[in-house]
N, C-alpha and C positions, 0 to 999 in steps of 0.2 A: 538590479536588473534582472538577475535570475531569480526566479521564484517558483517554489511549490506549495501549493495551498490545499490543504485537505478540508473536506467537509462531510457531513452526514452522521457523525457520531452522536450519541445520546444514551438515555437510560431505557432499557427494555428488561421484559421478563425472560427467564430461561425458555428457550424454545421459539422465540420470536426472531425476526430478521431485521437487518439493517443494510444499507448500501452506502459505502463510502465512496467518495470521489476525490481525485487528485487532479487539480489542473496545473499545467506548467506553462511557464512564459520565460521569454529572454534567451532560449536556446532552441536548437533543432530538436524537436521532440522525437522524431523517428530515429535519430542517430544515437539515442541514449538507452541503455538498460534502465528499466524503471520497475519499481515494485513497492511493496509494504513490509515495513517492520512493525512490531509491537513490543512494548514493554510494560509488563505489570509491577505493581508495588514490590520492591524487595526481590525482583528477579532481573536477570540479564536481558537485553534486548534480543529478539528472535526474529528470524526471518519468517514471513507469512506467505509472500508470493514475490515473483519476480519475472518480468519479461526480459529476455535477452534482445539486443538490438536486432531489429528486423524480423524477429520471430513473434508470430501471432499467438502462439500457445505458451502460456506460463508456467513455471514451475511452482510447486507448493510446498509448504512445510508439512511434515506428517501429521502434525495435529489438527490441521485444517483441511486437508485436501479432499476429504469426502463431504465437506459441509460449505466450504467457501468457494466461490467462483470469481476469477479475475478476468477482466477484458479491457480492452482499450480502443479508443476512437482517436486515431492520429489526426484527423481533420478538426477535431476539438482540442487537442493536445491534453487529453484526459485520460486516465485510467480509473477503473472502477473496481471495487471489491464488494461482491454480493454475499453477505454473510448470512447463512440460514442455520436454523437449529442451534442458536446461540447458547452457550453455557456460561456458567458463572466464571469458569477459568479462562473465558475469552475477554474478561475484564482487563483493560489495558489502555495505554495511549497508543494509538496507531499512527505511525509516521510514513509518510511518502518519502521514497528515495530514488535518486537517479544517478547514474554515472557513465562515464564515457572516457575512452582512451583517445586523447587529442592525437594530432598529427605527429607529434613528437614522442608519443608513447607515454605520456603523463596521464595519470588517472585524475579526472575532474569528477567531483560528485557534489551533490547537493542534498539537503534534507528540508522537509517541511516542518512547521512548527508543531505538528500533531493534532489529532482530534481524539477527544476522550469517549471511550465505549464502556458503559457499565451494564452489566448483565445480573440482574438479581434472581435469587432462587424462587 
């Protein structure tokens, strides 16, 4: 019932741009923190951006904050990640993530299946 579905990945040259989207269903979108992680081959998963519940302004990881812009459309249950000036080191699988503390204080979280971004030199 609960789903996060990413789209927008692909293969681009360094310096180009992509826009990722994540559409959520099966839960109350506005009640959840939601954002993006990525994982490159041989590396640990790292945070890219995150919206805290009820906050229109996202946090960014240091490696992307001057190049990437995240925004959300609550009416569409969708968040976006505009990625500009892409670098080869941005190559990774990008995952949408959402979490929420329920009424009992338990953390409920969900992951999307990921979308591949490849940036060539």
